[in-house]
C-alpha positions, -999 to 999 in steps of 0.1 A, spaced: -540 -20 110 -522 -51 123 -553 -63 141 -574 -57 110 -548 -75 88 -549 -105 112 -587 -105 112 -588 -106 74 -563 -135 73 -583 -154 99 -616 -147 81 -601 -158 48 -588 -191 63 -623 -198 77 -639 -192 43 -614 -216 27 -620 -241 54 -658 -239 47 -652 -244 10 -631 -275 16 -654 -289 43 -679 -306 20 -651 -329 8 -628 -330 38 -655 -337 64 -673 -365 46 -640 -383 40 -629 -385 77 -630 -419 92 -644 -405 124 -676 -395 106 -678 -427 86 -674 -449 117 -698 -430 140 -724 -427 112 -725 -464 110 -731 -468 148 -764 -465 166 -777 -446 196 -753 -424 216 -724 -432 193 -742 -418 162 -758 -388 180 -726 -366 180 -724 -367 142 -761 -360 138 -758 -330 161 -725 -318 146 -740 -317 110 -764 -290 121 -737 -270 140 -718 -238 133 -686 -259 135 -697 -280 106 -707 -249 86 -672 -235 92 -654 -267 83 -644 -277 118 -647 -315 120 -641 -341 148 -603 -341 146 -603 -303 149 -613 -306 185 -605 -342 195 -573 -347 175 -563 -381 160 -558 -391 124 -590 -385 104 -577 -405 74 -567 -438 91 -592 -461 108 -565 -479 128 -549 -448 141 -578 -424 143 -579 -426 181 -541 -430 187 -524 -406 212 -494 -409 189 -515 -391 162 -526 -364 187 -559 -380 198 -570 -364 231 -606 -376 233 -632 -359 254 -621 -336 283 -634 -340 318 -659 -314 331 -635 -288 345 -611 -291 315 -638 -281 289 -630 -244 290 -593 -250 282 -604 -275 256 -626 -251 238 -603 -222 246 -577 -235 223 -597 -217 195 -619 -194 214 -591 -175 231 -609 -142 240 -640 -161 253 -617 -183 274 -601 -153 290 -634 -136 299 -649 -168 311 -620 -176 333 -624 -143 351 -661 -147 355 -682 -162 383 -688 -192 361 -651 -198 355 -641 -193 391 -666 -220 401 -660 -245 374 -641 -269 397 -672 -270 419 -696 -276 390 -699 -240 377 -713 -237 342 -688 -243 314 -690 -242 276 -711 -273 268 -736 -265 296 -748 -235 275 -737 -244 240 -739 -282 239 -709 -303 230 -717 -310 193 -749 -291 183 -731 -258 187 -751 -229 174 -739 -196 159 -732 -171 186 -763 -148 186 -780 -128 213 -810 -152 212 -788 -177 230 -792 -155 261 -828 -165 271 -847 -171 303 -855 -208 295 -818 -218 292 -803 -195 318 -829 -203 344 -819 -240 343 -791 -230 368 -800 -197 384 -824 -167 381 -824 -149 348 -818 -114 363 -781 -108 356 -782 -125 322 -813 -104 312 -795 -72 322 -765 -82 301 -787 -90 271 -805 -57 274 -771 -39 274 -761 -58 242 -793 -54 222 -785 -21 205 -750 -32 195 -763 -65 182 -788 -46 160 -760 -25 147 -740 -56 138 -771 -71 121 -775 -39 101 -739 -39 90 -742 -76 80 -772 -69 58 -755 -40 41 -724 -61 34 -747 -88 19 -763 -61 -3 -729 -48 -15 -717 -84 -21 -747 -91 -43 -738 -59 -63 -703 -74 -70 -685 -51 -46 -654 -66 -29 -661 -65 9 -636 -90 22 -616 -64 42 -647 -49 58 -661 -84 65 -628 -94 82 -630 -63 105 -667 -71 114 -658 -108 120 -631 -97 145 -654 -71 162 -683 -95 165 -662 -122 181 -646 -97 206 -680 -83 215 -696 -117 220 -668 -128 242 -678 -100 266 -709 -118 277 -688 -146 291 -675 -123 317 -710 -123 332 -703 -87 342 -730 -62 335 -709 -31 341 -680 -44 319 -705 -50 291 -719 -15 295 -685 2 298 -670 -14 268 -701 -12 245 -694 24 235 -660 14 221 -676 -13 200 -703 9 188 -677 34 178 -659 8 157 -693 -2 141 -699 34 132 -665 35 114 -675 4 95 -709 19 87 -692 50 74 -670 29 52 -701 13 37 -717 48 33 -686 59 14 -690 29 -10 -726 37 -15 -717 73 -23 -692 61 -49 -718 38 -64 -743 67 -66 -717 89 -83 -710 62 -108 -747 59 -115 -749 97 -121 -719 98 -143 -731 66 -161 -765 82 -166 -749 114 -179 -727 94 -203 -758 76 -217 -777 108 -220 -748 124 -239 -745 95 -262 -783 96 -269 -781 134 -274 -751 129 -298 -770 102 -317 -800 124 -321 -779 154 -332 -760 132 -357 -793 118 -371 -807 154 -375 -775 165 -393 -776 136 -416 -813 141 -423 -807 179 -430 -778 170 -453 -799 145 -473 -828 170 -476 -805 197 -489 -788 172 -513 -822 162 -526 -830 198 -535 
């Protein structure tokens, strides 16, 4: 229950951040300054605008620090500016937010070799054009830039069924949301589960993914059961609603017949 509560809080904060982002992001001096530049100085903003970070309200200062409201102090260490990390420090840099991923990555072959040039976050995800974590990010074209696709392909195959379950739950939650059903708590639980499951890939450990998949699928089945319970309640409401309408119509017809009978007898 505590983990679910925390997940709901985190999810709610991200939603609020996304709502505020349209205003907050465009007002940052970081974006204003870099947008007015050319070449490589403008590219980070152009890439960021299409990223999952931008969609979730994470702007420049969320990663690089500094004061996003003051041109003079925007890059001041006194205001928390930390700039861009060196190659081997990127996992810790990104891991300030992506804690679970950082842990699995650190224990992986990639993480163990980062000091010697092993793949780190931006090698796979890019520094600014960061995409939403989806199974399509595991693909032969990208993974084969550094090594054979074999292990990555095995991990992807082990994750496909669970990813499909996650996608099905997301579609059902969208459907319920469109019906006006409050799904915040369920969405918070799914948000937590999806993040924990996706972090598994960063272990680059086929057996770990396979061994822990059953547990995640069990959690997804519980969420799916919760959605089924809501659908059952909606179906019952429709039945009772239909019965109520039928009774009202029946009562109206009976009332009309009684009045007509009364008028006919009164006419005689």
